[in-house]
C-alpha positions in Angstrom: 159.1 -77.0 -82.4 159.6 -80.1 -80.4 156.0 -81.8 -79.1 154.9 -84.9 -77.3 151.7 -86.9 -78.3 149.2 -87.4 -75.0 146.0 -88.9 -74.8 142.9 -88.1 -73.0 139.9 -90.5 -71.8 136.6 -88.7 -72.0 132.8 -89.0 -71.8 130.8 -87.2 -74.1 129.9 -84.1 -71.8 133.5 -83.1 -71.3 134.1 -83.6 -74.9 130.9 -81.2 -76.1 132.7 -78.9 -74.3 136.2 -79.3 -76.3 134.0 -79.4 -79.6 132.2 -76.1 -78.3 136.3 -75.0 -77.8 136.7 -75.7 -81.4 139.3 -79.0 -80.2 141.6 -76.5 -79.1 141.5 -76.8 -75.5 140.1 -78.7 -72.4 137.8 -77.6 -70.6 138.6 -76.0 -66.5 138.5 -78.8 -63.8 135.6 -78.8 -61.7 136.3 -77.9 -58.0 136.3 -81.5 -56.7 139.2 -81.8 -59.8 142.5 -80.4 -58.5 144.5 -81.9 -61.4 144.3 -82.7 -65.1 146.1 -86.0 -65.4 146.6 -86.4 -69.4 148.6 -89.7 -70.2 151.5 -90.7 -72.3 149.9 -93.9 -74.0 147.0 -95.1 -75.9 146.7 -98.3 -73.9 146.6 -96.8 -70.8 144.0 -93.8 -72.2 141.9 -97.0 -73.8 141.6 -98.8 -70.0 140.4 -95.7 -68.7 137.9 -95.2 -70.9 136.6 -98.8 -71.1 136.9 -99.8 -67.4 135.7 -96.2 -66.2 134.0 -94.2 -68.8 131.6 -96.6 -70.4 130.2 -98.1 -67.4 129.9 -95.0 -65.7 128.7 -92.9 -68.8 127.3 -95.0 -70.9 130.4 -93.8 -73.8 134.2 -92.9 -73.8 136.4 -91.1 -76.6 139.9 -91.8 -77.0 141.7 -88.1 -77.5 145.2 -87.6 -79.1 146.8 -84.2 -78.9 149.7 -82.9 -79.0 152.4 -80.3 -76.2 155.1 -78.6 -76.4 157.9 -80.6 -75.0 159.0 -77.5 -73.4 156.3 -76.8 -71.3 156.5 -80.9 -70.2 160.0 -80.1 -69.1 158.1 -78.8 -65.7 156.4 -81.8 -65.0 157.5 -85.3 -63.6 155.6 -88.3 -65.4 153.7 -89.5 -62.6 153.6 -93.7 -62.6 149.8 -94.8 -60.9 150.2 -98.2 -60.4 151.6 -100.6 -63.2 153.5 -101.0 -66.0 152.5 -98.4 -68.4 150.4 -96.0 -66.6 152.1 -93.1 -67.0 150.4 -89.8 -67.0 151.7 -86.1 -66.4 149.7 -84.2 -63.0 148.7 -80.3 -64.2 147.3 -78.7 -61.1 144.3 -77.3 -61.9 145.4 -73.9 -61.8 147.8 -74.1 -64.7 145.0 -75.5 -67.2 145.2 -72.2 -69.1 149.1 -72.6 -69.8 148.3 -76.3 -70.6 146.0 -75.4 -73.5 148.0 -72.8 -74.3 150.8 -74.9 -75.4 148.9 -77.9 -77.1 149.7 -77.4 -80.5 147.1 -78.2 -83.4 143.8 -79.8 -82.4 142.5 -82.2 -80.3 141.8 -85.4 -82.3 138.8 -88.2 -81.6 140.9 -91.5 -82.3 138.7 -94.3 -80.8 134.8 -94.1 -79.6 133.4 -96.7 -77.0 129.2 -96.9 -76.6 127.6 -99.6 -73.6 125.3 -101.7 -74.3 
């Protein structure tokens, strides 16, 4: 099975939900969150974590995980404002299907904390 490595910046609240799921799935989106946006490169995930999660929540984590390439072929990579700012837009109602196409475990690869 071919797979694609993706990244996700999260705070400790989301990380705790992922941990409770055995690092096998992401939690459902909240009503005000219509899309789930895994990003395509670590640099972009790191930037979001440092620039958004740490100032807003005091912590941030960069997660790495693999998704079936076959599943992702139905989604176009979205560029959101600059070189390397690439992400997939997964509608919230498709999260179960997305989670079912994660290959292996979700891994914490970087941790950041505010001052």
